[in-house]
C-alpha positions, 0 to 999 in steps of 0.5 A: 390755473397752471393746471388749467393751462391748454396751449397750442404748440407754437413756440419761439426757441432760443439757445440760452447763453446763460440762465435767465436771472429773476430780475431779468424776468421781473423787468420783462415782466413789467415792461410788457404789462405796463398797460395792464388792467386790474391785478395780475391773473398769474405771475410767477418767476423762476418755478422748478417743475418736473413732468411726469415723464421726468423732464426738469425745466424752470418756467416763468409765467405772467397773465393779465388783462388788457383793453383796446379798441376793436380792430374794426373801429378807429377813433372811438371810446369802445374798448374790449377787454382780452388777457395777455400771457407770456410763458417762459420755459428754460430748458438747460441750454434753451429757451421756449417762449410762448405768447399772446398780445405780447410784443417782442419780450425777447429784446428784454433778455437779449443778452441772455439768448441767441438764435439757433443756426439758421441752416439748423432750423431750416433742415429740421427733420431733413433727414426723415424725408419731409414733404414740403406743402407751402413755402414762402421765399423772399428774392435775394436780388439786387433789383427793385424791378422784380418780385421781392416775395412770393408764396407756393403751395402744393401737396409735395413741392419737392421736385416741382419747384424749379432750382433757379427760383430756389437758389436765388431765394430764401425761405421766410416760412415754410409748412412741412409734413413728417409722416402724420405730423405737420409743422409750420417753420419761420427762421426768421423769428425762431418759431416752430408751429406742430399742428395738434390739439392743444396740450397741458403744461406738462404735454407741452414741456415734453414736446419743447424738449423733444423739438429743441433736441431735434434743432440741435441735432439736425444737419443739413439733410434736406435735399430741398432746402440746400437749394435755397440762399442763405440769410447771413449776418454782415458781420460774419462776412466781414469777419471771414476776411471779406469787405465791400468793394462796391455800392450802387445807390437807388435814388429814383424815389427822390428823383422822380419827386424832384422832376415831378415838382413834388420835391425840391433840393437845396445846398446847405446855404439854403440855395435850391439846386438848378436843373443842371446841377440836379441832373449832374448829381443824380447822374453821378450817383447812378454810378457804382460807388467803388470802396477802397479801405472804407474810402469813396469814389465815383468813376475815379472821382473821390467822393469825401466819405466812408462806410462802416459796417455794424453786425448787419447793417452798412452805413454810408457817410458823405459830406455831399450827401449830408449837405443836400436837403430834400424838401417835400411839399414845402414842409418835410425836410431831410438830407439825402444822406439821412434818407440813404441810411434810414431806408437803405435804398442800395446795394453792396457787393463784396469781393466774393460774388457769393454774398451780396447786401440789399436793402438791410439784408446780406445773402449767400448764394452757394450756387452762383459760382457753379452757374458761371458758364450758363451765365456766359452762354446767354451772351450773343456776339453774332451781331455786329453792333459796333459803330453806334453813335447813339441810341437813336440819334436825337434830335430827329429830322422831321423827314426821316423814314428810319432811324439814322444808320449809326444809331443802335435802334437802326442796328438792332432793327437792320440785324436783330429783327431780320427774320421776323415779319412784324416789328413794332418800335414801342420806344417813349411814353409808356413803352413795353420795350424799345422794339418788339419782334414777332416771327409767326411764319416759323414753324416755332413762332416766337416774340421777342422784347428788345431793350437797347442801352447805349454808352459813349464807350464800353463800360463793365460798370454796373450802372449802365447795365442796371438801367437796361435790366431794371427796364426790362424786368419792369416789363417783364409781365408784358411778355404775358400780356393779353392780346387786348393789351396790345390792341390798346397799345396799337390804337393808342400809339402804334399806328402813328409815326414815331414822334415828329417824324416819318418813321413808321412804328410798325413795319411788316403789318398794314392794320391791327388784323395782321398783328392780331393774327401774328398773336394768335399764332403765337398764343395758340402754339404751346411750343411758341418762344417768348424772349427778353433781348438786351442790346448792350454794345458796351460789353465785350464777350471775351472780357467778360469771359476772362474775368468770370473765368477767374471767379469759377477758378477761385480767383478774385476779379476787378470789383465791378464785375462782381456787381455785374454778375449778380446783375446778370444773374438776377436777369436770367433767373427772373426770365426763367421764372416767367418762361421767358429766354434771356438773350444779351447782344454784345460785342465779341 
C-alpha cells in the first residue's frame, strides 16, 4: 500500500539530534495504537527509501483502525470506524511527521528531536518577497484587560498592519503566498502546510527535503515579520545572565469569589479568615513582589519563600500562600499557592525590559527600548493635581453639591475638564470611566474617558498603576459605544445625583437631547478625537524620565520601573489599536 499513499503537504518539521532507534519507533507505535481495532493496516519501521530523483530517506509508518463515538453525539453506544496513521520520515539531520487521528507522537521521541529556531521558521521564504494574506497574533501584554488573540486577513497585509500592533504581538500562525505557491505556517507546532494537490510518497519526500533545506537556510529577511515580538525560552533569558526582579500576582478571580460568597478562605488550623484578614491579604498581594537572589519581599516586608525557574516556567514557593486554603461551594479545596503554580496568574519582569513573562510564556520585544521617548511623551505634567487628599473623599455629606476641593475628582473637574462643554461623572456601579468629558464646540470635537487613581504617597511600583490601567483597558471598547448605550446610562444613572448627595452627575447639559446633539457632532465628524486619560498624581514625570533614559542608554534601572514601562506600553499600544489617544496626567 506504500505505492498507494496519497498525502497532503501538511508536515511537522524537527531537527534530528540523532537517528531514531528501531526500539524508540516501536515504543511510539505501540503507545499511540493502544486502542486500535483488529490488525495493523501498515506497520513498518526504519525502511530505507530512495526517490526517483535520488533523495534517500528512512521512513517508518503505522496505520490502524479505531472506533469512536461520532463528534455530534454524547453518551451513546454508537461508534464510527476510521483509520489513523503516523508517518515518520528521517532525512539526514531532520525529521518530518505526518499524522491523522494521532495525538502528539513527538512526546515519545523527545530525546531525539529539537524544534527549529523560531526565527528561522517564521522567516521561511522571507527573502522572496512573500505576501502575507492572514495572520493570527497573540498579545505579549502583561494585562488581562486586553484582547489576547486576534486574526487579520487581507490580500496582502504587508504595510497594512500597524507596527504598534506587531511589535507587541507574536504570530501564532500565518498564511503567505510566494509567487503562485501558498503556505500556512504554525511556529508553535513546527508545521508547514503547502496548498497543493495530494502527492505520492516520492513526491512528498522530495518536497520535504526541499522545505527542510529552505528552513535551515532561512535568514531573518522578512521585513513584515521582523516587526513582531518573539517568544523565547525562560531558560535562554536566565542563561544569558538576566534574572527575575519582580512578580505581580493577579488573584482577582479568587478575590471575587470570596467577596461574592462563592468561596471561603481558611488557615492551616482550619479557622476561616475574617473580613479584615481577607482585605489585608488581597491588598498585600496586589503589590509587586520584589525578587532579590530568589528571596521575596513585598513593600520591604519579607515574604518567606522563593522562586525557581525551569526551561519554560516560573514556580513560586511561599509558606504563606501554601497555608491558606480556598474552599469553593463547600467542596473543592486547594491552597492559594497551588492555584498560583497551576494557573500561573502572574507576570514577571527581568532586569532588562526587553523580556517579559506572562501566564507560562516568555516574550522579547526588540523595539521597546527605541520607543522610550514616545512613551514619555504620553505623560502630561501641565495640570496641578498635587494636594489631593483622597480620590473622592468619602463618606460624603448629603448636602454636597461638588466633590470636596482637595479630592482628585474635584481637581480633574476644575482643571482637565475645563474647556469641555459637557462633563459626566460615571463613578460607581457599572462605570465606563470616573468622568466622561465631551467637547463638541471645537472645530475638532473630542470625548475623553478619564480614570483617576489616588494613593497616599507617590509610588513607582506597578500595583497602583496596574489598577488604573486595568480599569481603563477593561472599558476601552466603550470609546466606540453606540449612542443608545449612552442613552441607557443616562436613563439608569446619569440623570440622578451622585449617590446620596446633591452632586449632579451631569454638568453642561440639562437633558438627554443636549447630550445626544453633542455625541452626534463627535460621531459625524471623521476627524473627531477619542481619548483615554489616566489621572495619576502619584507619578512624577521627571523621575520617570531619569529612569527611562537610563534604559534608553543601555543602563539598568530600578526593578519596579521595568514593570511600570511594560504597563505603560501596554496601555499606549491598546489605545493605538482602537484609534484612541492615550494621555497620562502626572506631576512635573
